N, C-alpha and C positions, 0 to 999 in steps of 0.2 A: 211595469209592462211595457213592451214593446210589441213590434209586428214584422213579419217577413216584408221586405220591400224597403222603400226609401227611408222608412223610420227606424230601420235596424242600425244603430250607429254606436259604436264602442265608446267614443268619447263622451256621448251623453249618458250612456249607462255607468260610466265612471263617476259622473256627478250625482246620479241617482244613489249610487252605492255609497258615495262619501256622506250624504245627507242621511242615509237610511242608517249607515253604521254609526253615526254620531248620535242618532236618537234612541239607540239601544234596542232597535227592532231587528228582528232576523230576517235579513233580505232573502227574497227568492226572485230570480229573474224569469219572467214568463215571455216566451215569444210567441205571439198569437199568428193566426192566419196561416198555419202550416198547410192548409189546403192550397195555398198560392204559391207555394215553393215546390220547385221542380225535384230537390232533394232536401226534404226537413232536418235530416241529420246534418247537413253541411252548416245549418244556422247555429248549431251547437258548437261545431268546430270553431266557426268564425267569433263567437262570443266568449268561449272558455277562456282564452288567453288574458281577458281583462276580468274575468268573474272572482278570480282570488279564491276559488274553493265554494263560492256561493252556488247553490243549485241552479242549472239553467234548464228548462223545462219547456218543451215544443208543444203547443196545444192548437186546437181549432175550436175556438168558442161557437163557431156558427155550426159546424158538423158534430161537436162533441168529441172529436179525437183527442185523446191524451188527457182529458179532464179527470180521469180516475187517477193520476200521478198527482191530483192536488188534495187527494183524501188525507194523508198524512200531516198536511198543514191546516187542515181545516177541522180541527179537532174541536169538540165541544167546549164552549167558554172561550175559545181562542178568536182574537180578532184581528182582521187581516184588512189592511188598506191597499187600494189599488191606485198607483200613481203612474203616470205616463202621459204621452202625447193625446191630443184629440184625434180620434179615428183608429185607436189601436185596437179597440174593442173591448174596452173596460165594462161599459153597460151591457153588451152582448154577453160578455162571461157572467155579469151578475144575474141577468135573466137566465142563463143555462144553468146557473148553480140553484136558482130558486125555482127551476122548472115552471117558470111563468113570466109573462112580459109585465115587469114592473118599472123598467127604465125605456125612455125613448131611444131609439138608435138612428143613426143616418149613414147615407154612403159617403166614402171618401172620393177626393177628386183623382181620377186616373192619372193625370200628367205627374203629381209630386206624392201621391198617397196620403195626403193630410186631410183631416175631416173637420168640420164646423163644431164649435162648442155645444153640443146637445145637451149634455149635462152640465147646469150651471151651479148647481149648489152639491155639496158632499152630503149623501145620505146613508145612513146605518140600516142594514138589513139582517133579519136573524134567518139562518139556514135551518132546514129541517132537522139537523142533528144538534143545533144549538150553537153552532159556530156563527161568528158575527163577521160581515164584510161592509166596507166602507168603500162605495163607489165615489171618488173624487172628480172634479171637473178635470179636463185636460189641460197640461201645462204647455205654455208657450216657451218658457225659459226655464232653466233649473239654475238659480244662483245658490253657491254653498253657504253663504252668509258667513257665520263664524263656527261652521261645523269642523273645526280642526280636528276634534277627537276621531273622525271618521276617516282620516287621510290616511293612517296607520293601517286600519283593516282593508283599505280599499287598494292600496299599494304595498303589500307586506314584502314582496320582494326587493322592490326599491330601498325600503325601509331597513332591510337586513343588508343589502350591500352598502348604504351609507354608512353603517357603523364601521366600514373597512375603509373609509375614506381617510386621506392625511389630515385633513382638517376637520375638526368636530362640527363647524358651522358650513361645511360645504354646501354651495348652491347647486353642484353639479352642472356648472355652465363652462366656465373656463379655468377653474382651479385645478392646480397640478395635484396628482396622486388621487383622482376622483376615482373610486372604485366602480361607481354607477356608470359613468361614460366608458369606463373600459369593459364593462360588461356589454354595453352597446356595440362597442368596437368588434368585439369577438362573436357578437350574434346571439348572446344569451338574453338581451333585453331589447325590445323593440324601440327605435327612437321615437315613434309616434306616442308611445305610452310615457317615455320620460318626458317629452315636450308637453303632454297634458298635465304631468305631475308638476311640472314646473310652473306651468300656467295657473293652476288650482292654488299652488302654494303662495304664488304672488297675489292671486284675488284674495286669498285667506289673509294674507298680511294687510290688505288695503281694507278689507272689510273690517278687522280686528282694529285697526288704527281708527277707522272711522267711528265704531262702537266706543271706543275709548275717548274719543274726542266728544262724541254726544254724552256720555256719562259724565266726564268732566264739566260739560255746559250745565248739565241738569244739577251736579253737585253745587257749581258757583251759583246758580238760580237759587237754590234751596238754602245756602248759607246767606246769600244777599236778603232773602225774605226773612231769615231768622234775626239778622242784624237789623232790619228795618224794624221789626216787631219789638226787639229790645230797645231801640232808640225811642219808639212810641211810647214804651212802659215806663223809660227813663224821665221823658218829657212829662208824662202824666204825674209822675211823683214830684217833680219839680213846682209844677203848677199847684 
């Protein structure tokens, strides 16, 4: 969930989508505070190029505009989790869907559109029709961790182009015969989107390496404990 104004950021949304796609959840992009936009339809046009087919819905949790568009996603027994920065209106939306004030809300700063962490713990609520909604605290940073499985669904056009690269392990930076960079050159792919893809891939590689080092350390510690126990048993038998 994002909002019209300073929070609307394509690069951040690509991170959200990577994590959501890796989790197996069905992502939906909500752009809140449509009442603050001169042309709400332009918000969809701005985000659609990075949505990769994910539904983009413009709403105003404050006025109720567009909330009916969420009905198909809020089916009985379905669990919906709201994630986004502080101040985008997650708690306001929760209150609107429940038709009563169950979550505290606060104003955002005018100069940067950011809000305080009013929601400090995640909470689960049941809507009248039986749908479940989880209101999460605002996120300051969105690290993708080891969510590599979400990259393919977040950047499908890059993955498709990559299959045409001369080298199977092309990094799409300086290698000859790179179909991805060629697409950027002819205007079929935005340079900013490729740059973020490369950045996320490097971040993913770093996090995976860190995780593997951590697992190796845990395994060594485990086997060290097993060896120590074996020595203790041997020494006991000798005595």
